[in-house]
KEGU-545624 format. One line per 8 residues: number of its first residue (from 1); their letters; for each residue y negated, x, z negated of N, C-alpha, C. Coordinates in nm, 3 decimals, always signed. Atoms other than C-alpha are relative to their C-alpha. Layout:
NUM) a) Y X Z Y X Z Y X Z; ...
//
This chain:
1) mkrnqwsa) +0.001 +0.145 -0.021 -4.041 +9.740 -5.801 +0.098 -0.036 +0.109; -0.091 +0.050 -0.101 -3.807 +9.532 -5.602 -0.077 -0.038 +0.125; +0.061 +0.035 -0.128 -3.872 +9.444 -5.244 -0.072 -0.135 -0.009; +0.063 +0.133 +0.013 -3.952 +9.079 -5.335 -0.132 +0.009 -0.077; +0.123 -0.016 +0.077 -4.213 +9.190 -5.588 -0.109 +0.062 +0.087; +0.098 -0.061 -0.090 -4.385 +9.413 -5.330 -0.049 -0.102 +0.103; +0.039 +0.104 -0.096 -4.383 +9.127 -5.084 -0.097 -0.099 -0.064; +0.088 +0.094 +0.070 -4.544 +8.898 -5.342 -0.138 +0.063 -0.022
9) vllamllf) +0.127 -0.070 +0.021 -4.813 +9.158 -5.423 -0.075 +0.009 +0.132; +0.062 -0.011 -0.131 -4.881 +9.215 -5.054 -0.054 -0.136 +0.047; +0.044 +0.134 -0.037 -4.901 +8.840 -4.991 -0.122 -0.043 -0.081; +0.115 +0.034 +0.084 -5.139 +8.794 -5.285 -0.124 +0.075 +0.047; +0.114 -0.077 -0.049 -5.364 +9.074 -5.155 -0.050 -0.054 +0.134; +0.037 +0.056 -0.129 -5.358 +8.928 -4.806 -0.074 -0.132 -0.018; +0.065 +0.127 +0.029 -5.450 +8.585 -4.942 -0.139 +0.021 -0.058; +0.130 -0.032 +0.057 -5.733 +8.735 -5.145 -0.097 +0.046 +0.109
17) ccgvavga) +0.085 -0.049 -0.109 -5.871 +8.919 -4.840 -0.042 -0.112 +0.093; +0.035 +0.115 -0.084 -5.858 +8.600 -4.634 -0.106 -0.086 -0.069; +0.099 +0.077 +0.075 -6.051 +8.418 -4.907 -0.137 +0.066 +0.004; +0.126 -0.074 -0.007 -6.316 +8.690 -4.909 -0.062 -0.017 +0.139; +0.051 +0.012 -0.137 -6.347 +8.673 -4.529 -0.055 -0.140 +0.026; +0.047 +0.138 -0.019 -6.377 +8.293 -4.527 -0.129 -0.023 -0.079; +0.121 +0.013 +0.080 -6.634 +8.308 -4.808 -0.119 +0.067 +0.064; +0.109 -0.073 -0.066 -6.841 +8.567 -4.624 -0.048 -0.075 +0.123
25) lahryysa) +0.038 +0.076 -0.119 -6.835 +8.365 -4.302 -0.073 -0.129 -0.037; +0.065 +0.124 +0.044 -6.925 +8.044 -4.486 -0.141 +0.029 -0.050; +0.133 -0.037 +0.050 -7.214 +8.218 -4.662 -0.093 +0.033 +0.116; +0.082 -0.036 -0.116 -7.339 +8.360 -4.332 -0.043 -0.125 +0.076; +0.032 +0.125 -0.071 -7.321 +8.017 -4.165 -0.103 -0.080 -0.080; +0.092 +0.076 +0.085 -7.495 +7.847 -4.459 -0.139 +0.062 +0.002; +0.130 -0.069 -0.001 -7.770 +8.110 -4.468 -0.072 -0.020 +0.133; +0.061 +0.012 -0.132 -7.830 +8.083 -4.095 -0.046 -0.142 +0.030
33) tvvnakge) +0.032 +0.138 -0.037 -7.838 +7.704 -4.080 -0.084 -0.073 -0.102; +0.069 +0.078 +0.103 -7.976 +7.580 -4.411 -0.110 +0.079 -0.067; +0.094 -0.074 +0.082 -8.147 +7.845 -4.618 -0.116 +0.054 +0.083; +0.104 -0.063 -0.080 -8.340 +8.013 -4.336 -0.065 -0.094 +0.100; +0.060 +0.095 -0.093 -8.440 +7.696 -4.156 -0.152 +0.002 -0.014; +0.146 +0.000 +0.000 -8.807 +7.704 -4.059 -0.049 -0.144 -0.005; +0.059 +0.133 +0.011 -9.043 +7.412 -4.101 +0.025 -0.086 +0.122; -0.019 +0.077 -0.123 -9.013 +7.306 -3.738 +0.146 -0.042 +0.014
41) dlrqhyls) -0.141 +0.036 -0.005 -8.633 +7.315 -3.758 +0.029 -0.117 -0.094; -0.019 +0.108 +0.096 -8.644 +7.095 -4.066 -0.059 -0.130 +0.053; +0.064 +0.118 -0.059 -8.882 +6.857 -3.889 +0.091 -0.062 +0.106; -0.087 +0.051 -0.107 -8.653 +6.829 -3.587 +0.128 -0.060 -0.057; -0.120 +0.054 +0.065 -8.351 +6.779 -3.811 -0.029 -0.138 -0.060; +0.038 +0.127 +0.062 -8.531 +6.503 -4.001 -0.018 -0.108 +0.107; +0.021 +0.097 -0.108 -8.641 +6.332 -3.679 +0.132 -0.043 +0.063; -0.131 +0.029 -0.060 -8.291 +6.356 -3.534 +0.082 -0.091 -0.092
49) emrsklgl) -0.074 +0.081 +0.097 -8.138 +6.214 -3.851 -0.056 -0.142 -0.006; +0.063 +0.133 +0.004 -8.387 +5.927 -3.864 +0.033 -0.077 +0.128; -0.028 +0.062 -0.129 -8.332 +5.856 -3.494 +0.144 -0.052 +0.005; -0.140 +0.039 -0.011 -7.954 +5.848 -3.520 +0.044 -0.099 -0.107; -0.047 +0.088 +0.109 -7.905 +5.682 -3.859 -0.070 -0.134 -0.003; +0.075 +0.126 +0.002 -8.176 +5.419 -3.820 -0.008 -0.065 +0.137; +0.007 +0.054 -0.135 -8.148 +5.372 -3.445 -0.144 -0.025 +0.045; +0.141 +0.017 -0.033 -8.520 +5.426 -3.393 -0.022 -0.006 +0.151
57) tsaqvsql) +0.041 +0.004 -0.141 -8.677 +5.334 -3.061 -0.092 +0.118 +0.026; +0.090 -0.111 -0.032 -8.887 +5.590 -2.876 -0.140 -0.026 -0.055; +0.131 +0.034 +0.057 -9.199 +5.404 -2.990 -0.001 +0.029 -0.151; -0.008 -0.026 +0.144 -9.083 +5.426 -3.353 +0.002 +0.150 -0.027; -0.004 -0.145 +0.017 -9.009 +5.797 -3.312 -0.141 +0.057 +0.016; +0.139 -0.045 -0.018 -9.363 +5.851 -3.179 -0.084 -0.034 -0.121; +0.075 +0.040 +0.119 -9.504 +5.657 -3.473 +0.040 +0.085 -0.120; -0.048 -0.084 +0.110 -9.287 +5.854 -3.715 -0.058 +0.141 +0.011
65) eaimdetk) +0.059 -0.132 -0.020 -9.409 +6.181 -3.564 -0.147 +0.000 -0.040; +0.142 +0.010 +0.038 -9.770 +6.065 -3.607 -0.014 -0.007 -0.152; +0.002 +0.012 +0.147 -9.700 +5.970 -3.970 +0.026 +0.137 -0.062; -0.033 -0.132 +0.054 -9.542 +6.311 -4.033 -0.117 +0.097 +0.019; +0.116 -0.089 -0.025 -9.840 +6.490 -3.873 -0.114 -0.033 -0.094; +0.109 +0.040 +0.091 -10.089 +6.289 -4.079 +0.031 +0.043 -0.143; -0.042 -0.040 +0.135 -9.891 +6.355 -4.396 -0.015 +0.151 -0.017; +0.013 -0.146 +0.007 -9.881 +6.726 -4.318 -0.147 +0.040 -0.012
73) aktravrd) +0.144 -0.031 +0.008 -10.259 +6.729 -4.263 -0.054 -0.031 -0.139; +0.045 +0.034 +0.135 -10.316 +6.551 -4.595 +0.051 +0.101 -0.102; -0.058 -0.100 +0.090 -10.083 +6.791 -4.770 -0.075 +0.131 +0.010; +0.075 -0.124 -0.020 -10.266 +7.085 -4.616 -0.137 -0.009 -0.067; +0.133 +0.017 +0.062 -10.601 +6.943 -4.735 +0.009 +0.015 -0.152; -0.019 -0.012 +0.145 -10.470 +6.911 -5.091 +0.028 +0.146 -0.036; -0.034 -0.140 +0.026 -10.323 +7.262 -5.072 -0.125 +0.087 +0.012; +0.123 -0.077 -0.016 -10.657 +7.397 -4.947 -0.093 -0.016 -0.119
81) qyrpemlk) +0.084 +0.022 +0.118 -10.831 +7.242 -5.248 +0.044 +0.088 -0.117; -0.045 -0.078 +0.115 -10.613 +7.419 -5.501 +0.032 +0.145 +0.036; -0.032 -0.135 -0.046 -10.563 +7.736 -5.293 -0.075 +0.110 -0.078; +0.069 -0.107 +0.074 -10.839 +7.941 -5.467 +0.061 +0.025 -0.138; -0.059 -0.016 +0.133 -10.686 +7.877 -5.808 +0.139 +0.063 +0.010; -0.133 -0.057 -0.018 -10.337 +7.958 -5.678 -0.010 +0.149 +0.034; +0.019 -0.141 -0.032 -10.465 +8.285 -5.531 -0.034 +0.081 -0.125; +0.036 -0.067 +0.126 -10.615 +8.373 -5.868 +0.126 +0.024 -0.085
89) vrneqinr) -0.124 -0.013 +0.077 -10.279 +8.309 -6.039 +0.090 +0.106 +0.065; -0.083 -0.095 -0.072 -10.096 +8.507 -5.770 -0.050 +0.144 -0.020; +0.056 -0.134 +0.021 -10.333 +8.803 -5.801 +0.023 +0.049 -0.143; -0.029 -0.035 +0.139 -10.287 +8.795 -6.177 +0.145 +0.048 -0.012; -0.140 -0.041 +0.003 -9.911 +8.814 -6.124 +0.016 +0.139 +0.060; -0.010 -0.131 -0.065 -9.947 +9.107 -5.884 -0.050 +0.110 -0.092; +0.054 -0.101 +0.091 -10.164 +9.296 -6.132 +0.091 +0.022 -0.121; -0.091 -0.014 +0.115 -9.924 +9.225 -6.418 +0.125 +0.077 +0.039
97) vksiltpq) -0.118 -0.074 -0.047 -9.628 +9.347 -6.212 -0.035 +0.148 +0.017; +0.042 -0.139 -0.019 -9.819 +9.662 -6.116 -0.011 +0.073 -0.135; +0.018 -0.065 +0.130 -9.889 +9.727 -6.484 +0.131 +0.048 -0.061; -0.130 -0.043 +0.054 -9.516 +9.765 -6.555 +0.069 +0.102 +0.090; -0.062 -0.092 -0.095 -9.444 +9.987 -6.253 -0.048 +0.143 -0.022; +0.039 -0.140 +0.003 -9.449 +10.362 -6.231 -0.095 +0.026 +0.117; +0.089 -0.031 -0.113 -9.708 +10.529 -6.005 +0.075 +0.012 +0.134; -0.079 -0.010 -0.123 -9.428 +10.594 -5.752 +0.042 -0.138 +0.052
105) qipiyeql) -0.046 +0.133 -0.040 -9.323 +10.227 -5.749 -0.113 -0.087 +0.055; +0.113 +0.086 -0.038 -9.672 +10.079 -5.698 -0.021 -0.007 +0.152; +0.020 +0.013 -0.146 -9.713 +10.172 -5.327 +0.112 -0.080 +0.068; -0.113 +0.075 -0.057 -9.367 +10.033 -5.250 -0.019 -0.149 -0.028; +0.027 +0.139 +0.036 -9.452 +9.712 -5.436 -0.112 -0.057 +0.086; +0.112 +0.046 -0.082 -9.781 +9.687 -5.247 +0.045 -0.028 +0.143; -0.055 +0.024 -0.133 -9.587 +9.715 -4.920 +0.079 -0.130 +0.003; -0.076 +0.125 +0.008 -9.355 +9.436 -5.031 -0.093 -0.121 -0.002
113) vaererra) +0.097 +0.109 +0.008 -9.652 +9.215 -5.118 -0.065 -0.022 +0.136; +0.064 +0.010 -0.131 -9.819 +9.292 -4.784 +0.095 -0.063 +0.102; -0.099 +0.058 -0.092 -9.499 +9.208 -4.594 +0.017 -0.149 -0.025; -0.013 +0.143 +0.034 -9.464 +8.878 -4.779 -0.122 -0.077 +0.050; +0.123 +0.065 -0.047 -9.827 +8.793 -4.699 -0.001 -0.011 +0.152; -0.006 +0.002 -0.147 -9.775 +8.885 -4.332 +0.093 -0.111 +0.050; -0.095 +0.106 -0.039 -9.470 +8.656 -4.306 -0.060 -0.138 -0.024; +0.062 +0.129 +0.031 -9.663 +8.373 -4.471 -0.107 -0.034 +0.104
121) reqeehdr) +0.102 +0.023 -0.104 -9.953 +8.415 -4.225 +0.064 -0.036 +0.133; -0.070 +0.030 -0.126 -9.712 +8.420 -3.931 +0.055 -0.142 +0.000; -0.054 +0.136 +0.009 -9.547 +8.101 -4.052 -0.112 -0.102 +0.011; +0.114 +0.092 -0.010 -9.886 +7.931 -4.097 -0.050 -0.010 +0.143; +0.045 -0.001 -0.139 -9.989 +8.037 -3.746 +0.099 -0.076 +0.089; -0.104 +0.070 -0.077 -9.660 +7.914 -3.602 -0.012 -0.151 -0.022; +0.014 +0.143 +0.031 -9.700 +7.580 -3.781 -0.123 -0.059 +0.066; +0.125 +0.047 -0.061 -10.058 +7.548 -3.657 +0.017 -0.021 +0.151
129) keeqkraa) -0.022 +0.011 -0.144 -9.954 +7.612 -3.295 +0.090 -0.118 +0.033; -0.091 +0.113 -0.023 -9.668 +7.362 -3.318 -0.074 -0.133 -0.019; +0.078 +0.121 +0.025 -9.904 +7.103 -3.462 -0.095 -0.028 +0.116; +0.090 +0.017 -0.115 -10.150 +7.162 -3.178 +0.077 -0.048 +0.123; -0.083 +0.045 -0.112 -9.870 +7.121 -2.922 +0.034 -0.148 -0.014; -0.036 +0.141 +0.022 -9.762 +6.791 -3.079 -0.121 -0.090 +0.020; +0.122 +0.079 -0.017 -10.121 +6.666 -3.089 -0.034 -0.014 +0.147; +0.027 +0.006 -0.144 -10.170 +6.755 -2.723 +0.100 -0.090 +0.071
137) srhqlth) -0.104 +0.084 -0.060 -9.842 +6.588 -2.634 -0.027 -0.148 -0.028; +0.032 +0.140 +0.035 -9.939 +6.268 -2.819 -0.122 -0.046 +0.076; +0.123 +0.034 -0.071 -10.281 +6.276 -2.657 +0.034 -0.034 +0.146; -0.040 +0.026 -0.136 -10.118 +6.293 -2.311 +0.074 -0.132 +0.011; -0.076 +0.126 -0.003 -9.889 +6.001 -2.396 -0.090 -0.121 -0.015; +0.088 +0.115 +0.024 -10.176 +5.780 -2.508 -0.106 -0.015 +0.109; +0.102 +0.009 -0.106 -10.401 +5.859 -2.208 +0.058 +0.006 +0.136
//
């Protein structure tokens, strides 16, 4: 090949590598900021957006926080009502998945299920503590 052709190939490879690097960095940023956002992060983002875009007063922000807390409590109550049925469906899924696994795969799958349950419990506990902090903070503001 001529020197110009090698230069073009090298430039194309360099451009491709730069695209891969930018894509990887963008994916990492997106995953860290959007996909993995926890409930409290989403709440704070929502409050911040409402505050800035609507120009809410501090009194309105307090009222909005109370509305969000009440809505969350109502949602939790509804979820608690259907929770037994959802657990039944989930256990059925776990048993069906186990039925297609080999004896060597079952313990690994059980570990995966246990880890998922542990993360869910941790998130629920975190949410409960945050809710208690907000309730205590509102209580102090009103008294």
